[in-house]
C-alpha positions, 0 to 999 in steps of 0.5 A: 814264653811270654810271646807264646801266651801273647800270640795265643791271647791274640788269637783267642781275642780274634776268635771271640771277635769273629764269633761275636760278629757271626752271632750279631749277623745271625741274630740280625737275619731274624729281621728278614722274616718281616718280609714274610709277614708283610707278604702274609699281610698282603695275602690277607688283604687279598683274601679279605677282598675275596671274602667280601665278594663271597658275602656280596654273592651270598647277599644278592642271591640269598633268595634264589639259593636253596637252604643247602646252598645258603648253608654251604655258602655260610660254611665257606665264609666260616672257613675263610674266617678261620683261615684268616685268623690262622694267618693273623695268628702266625704273623703276630706270634711269629713276630713276637717269638722271632723278631721282636716284642710288640710294644703294646700301649694297652697290655691287656689287648694282646696279653695272650700273645706272650703266652704262645710259644712255638709248641703252642702255635703248632697245636693251635695251627693243627687245631685250625687245620682240623676245624678248616678240614671239618668244614670241608668234610661237612661241605662234601657230606652236604653234597655227597650226591656230587661225590663218588664214594671213594672221594668221600672216603679219602676226604674222610681219611685225610680229615681223620689224619689231621685230627690224629696229628693235632692230637699227637701234637697236643700230646707232645706239647703237653709232655714238653710243658711237663718236662719244662715245668720239672726242669725249670721248677723250684729247686729242691727244698731239702737243701744241699747234700752234705 
């Protein structure tokens, strides 16, 4: 009888060791995400070079361009800035949420970072996409004579789809935050039921 119990104990112990090994391996895989974050950082550097080129092009031609063309060029720069900010937000919050906590010498500098969870990040990304889409839509409206009505209609409908998606993501995030507050809130103060 004791041999049977001893064999079962070894199987359970071996199973626990295997399970712990698998869990450690899966947890270690999160470091692979760094490749993606460095890729985004490299793409950000390339995009910054493109931004500088657009700035130089605007500065050298500012007196030759019409008001409408200057506005379109500035909207393009704003669009680039929003995309770059979105990339930085994804890199920082992704690293903070999935890989490791950032070591901060000055805790107040990145205080906001610890408050962004995956749901909040989705809402922020959706909001940034709506802002980028708004800029593109404004560019289309400013150049309406160059587009046919169907293109303008589809651009507007796609923008409205982005707006609706962002709205519903925000609603779902708000509902989920309320559920977390209820689920993880203070214990019932009425005490144990007798």
